[in-house]
C-alpha positions as CSV (number, residue, x, y, z in Angstrom):
1,M,-118.0,24.3,1.0
2,N,-117.5,21.1,-1.8
3,L,-118.4,21.8,-4.8
4,T,-117.0,18.2,-7.1
5,T,-120.6,17.8,-8.4
6,S,-123.8,19.0,-9.1
7,D,-125.5,17.2,-6.4
8,D,-123.0,18.8,-3.7
9,A,-123.9,22.9,-5.5
10,E,-127.4,21.8,-4.8
11,K,-127.5,20.9,-2.0
12,W,-125.4,24.0,-0.4
13,L,-128.1,26.3,-2.3
14,R,-130.8,24.5,-0.9
15,R,-129.7,25.1,2.7
16,L,-128.1,28.5,1.6
17,L,-132.4,29.3,0.7
18,F,-133.4,27.7,3.5
19,M,-132.0,29.5,6.0
20,L,-132.6,33.1,3.9
21,V,-136.4,32.0,4.4
22,L,-136.0,31.7,7.9
23,W,-135.0,34.7,7.7
24,D,-136.7,36.9,4.8
25,F,-140.4,35.1,6.6
26,G,-138.7,36.4,10.2
27,L,-137.9,40.6,8.9
28,A,-141.3,40.1,7.5
29,I,-143.5,39.0,10.1
30,Y,-141.6,41.5,12.9
31,A,-142.1,44.3,10.0
32,I,-145.4,44.1,9.2
33,G,-146.8,42.9,12.5
34,F,-144.8,45.6,14.7
35,P,-143.4,48.4,12.6
36,H,-143.4,50.8,15.7
37,H,-140.2,49.1,17.1
38,V,-138.9,48.9,14.0
39,L,-139.0,53.1,13.6
40,A,-138.2,52.8,16.9
41,L,-135.1,50.4,16.1
42,G,-134.0,52.9,13.3
43,R,-134.7,55.7,15.6
44,F,-137.3,56.7,12.8
45,E,-140.0,59.7,13.3
46,P,-142.6,58.0,14.5
47,Q,-145.3,57.4,12.1
48,T,-149.7,57.3,12.9
49,E,-149.6,54.3,10.3
50,P,-146.3,53.1,9.3
51,L,-146.9,52.5,5.5
52,W,-143.6,52.0,4.3
53,T,-142.6,49.7,6.9
54,R,-145.1,47.6,6.6
55,G,-144.2,47.6,2.3
56,V,-141.0,47.1,3.1
57,G,-142.2,43.7,5.1
58,V,-144.5,43.1,1.6
59,Y,-140.8,42.8,0.4
60,W,-139.2,40.3,2.7
61,G,-141.7,38.1,2.4
62,F,-142.4,37.7,-1.7
63,A,-137.9,36.7,-0.7
64,G,-139.2,34.5,1.0
65,W,-141.8,33.2,-0.5
66,I,-139.6,32.6,-3.8
67,Q,-136.3,31.3,-2.0
68,L,-139.1,29.3,-0.6
69,L,-139.9,27.9,-4.2
70,G,-136.3,27.4,-4.7
71,W,-135.9,26.1,-2.2
72,R,-138.2,23.4,-2.5
73,S,-136.2,22.6,-5.7
74,P,-133.8,24.8,-7.2
75,R,-134.1,22.7,-10.4
76,R,-137.6,23.5,-11.1
77,Y,-138.3,26.4,-10.1
78,L,-134.9,28.2,-11.7
79,V,-136.2,31.4,-11.7
80,A,-137.4,31.2,-8.5
81,V,-133.4,31.4,-7.4
82,Q,-132.8,33.9,-9.8
83,L,-135.3,36.0,-8.7
84,A,-133.8,35.6,-5.4
85,I,-129.9,36.7,-6.7
86,V,-131.9,40.0,-8.1
87,F,-133.8,40.3,-4.8
88,R,-130.6,40.0,-3.5
89,V,-128.7,42.5,-5.2
90,S,-131.7,44.9,-5.2
91,A,-131.5,45.6,-1.2
92,A,-127.9,45.8,-1.9
93,V,-128.4,48.7,-3.9
94,I,-131.4,50.4,-2.5
95,D,-129.8,49.9,1.1
96,L,-126.5,51.1,-0.2
97,I,-129.1,54.0,-1.7
98,E,-130.3,54.9,1.7
99,I,-126.9,54.9,3.2
100,V,-125.8,57.3,0.6
101,W,-128.7,59.7,-0.1
102,L,-131.0,59.1,2.4
103,L,-130.6,58.6,6.4
104,P,-129.4,62.1,8.3
105,R,-125.7,62.5,9.5
106,P,-123.9,62.7,10.9
107,A,-124.0,58.6,10.8
108,F,-124.9,55.9,13.8
109,Y,-125.6,52.9,14.0
110,F,-128.1,52.2,11.7
111,H,-125.9,53.3,8.9
112,Y,-123.1,50.1,9.8
113,L,-126.0,48.3,9.9
114,L,-127.2,48.7,6.6
115,G,-123.9,49.0,5.4
116,F,-123.1,45.3,6.6
117,F,-126.7,43.8,4.9
118,V,-125.1,45.8,1.2
119,A,-122.5,43.6,1.9
120,A,-124.1,41.0,3.4
121,N,-126.6,40.5,0.4
122,L,-123.9,40.7,-2.6
123,V,-122.1,37.7,-0.9
124,I,-125.3,36.3,-1.1
125,A,-126.6,36.7,-4.3
126,F,-122.5,35.7,-5.4
127,A,-123.1,32.5,-3.5
128,E,-126.0,31.4,-4.8
129,A,-125.4,32.3,-8.8
130,R,-121.7,30.3,-7.7
131,L,-124.2,27.4,-7.0
132,L,-126.2,27.7,-9.9
133,R,-122.8,27.7,-12.4
134,A,-121.5,24.4,-10.1
135,M,-125.2,23.3,-10.9
136,N,-125.1,24.0,-14.7
137,L,-127.7,25.8,-14.1
138,P,-127.5,30.1,-15.8
139,W,-127.8,32.4,-12.9
140,I,-129.8,35.0,-15.2
141,E,-130.7,34.5,-18.4
142,F,-131.3,37.6,-21.7
143,G,-133.1,37.1,-24.8
144,R,-133.9,33.9,-24.9
145,A,-136.8,32.7,-26.2
146,T,-139.6,30.8,-24.8
147,P,-141.3,27.6,-26.2
148,G,-144.7,28.8,-27.9
149,S,-143.1,32.5,-28.7
């Protein structure tokens, strides 16, 4: 990955965000449209109305939307890219909590799948933050006053 200029970093960030848009919208459609299949895949107890599964699908849809904005223009929609980083880190934390405390024992393939997602989400968040830094943009802003406040 060549990050010699801010423009190169922006191209790489846009490529990454585009792939994530496709991935997250695909997961959203799958979870919202076929929640019973998602539950069966995870070997969870069947539910009459899998509201939780559809809620996770909406979460993925939200991630897809903010990444779509970031893909369109990372500089114009900087907050969207920053939210994409927050999404990835929070998804890693949620999945780790599921692995450690919520999923039944003994471990089965879903534990390992979620473990992969924890690692992948952290790597993606790191890459997004690094690319923003290479573009001379902040990956997160603390206590910065906004115009008009």
